[in-house]
Residue, then its C-alpha position, 0 to 999 in steps of 0.5 A: m553490529t546488529d543491536t537489540t531494540e525495544i519496540n512497542l505494539l500496543g502497549k506491549s514492549y519487543r526487543v527486536a534485532c537491527a542495526a543502528e543505521e536501521r533505527e529510524a527506519l524500524v522506528a517508522a514501522v513501528a510506530l505506522l503498524d502501531d497505528k493500524l493495529r488500534n484503527i483496524g482494533e478499534k474498528t473490528r473489535s480484532k483483537g490478539e493474533r485475528l488482529a495481528v492477521m486483519t492488520a496484516l491482510n492490509l497493509a499488504h492490500e495498501l502495499l499491492a495496490r501503491q505497487a500498482a498505480i506506479p507506471a509502467p517503464a517507459d519503453a512497454l509503451a514502444n510495443e505497438p499493441v500496446r499503442r493500438r490498445i491504448a489509442s482504441v480506449e482513447a477512442k472509447l472516452d471520446a466517444a463517451l465524454a462525448e455522448h455526456e456532454q451531448l446529455f447535458 
């Protein structure tokens, strides 16, 4: 069953539909969003729609960065061209580190 829950963002109240079992996650999301709105609003002196868009872009950027940081599945490393490329990059890194150590 879906109930309505009152939330507050930047001191303004909103009623949103939320299943009882999802209320804790909603409260956490509201706290995160309210914090982001306040921080970005203070930094950019933005308000209203512009603040909402800037905050949405910031959160989307953070989400994409976290998704990119998730390691590839282990079977991707079984691919021979991928292993060769990794070996090539490792060799270049080793050479660069060796050259750097010689400078000091």
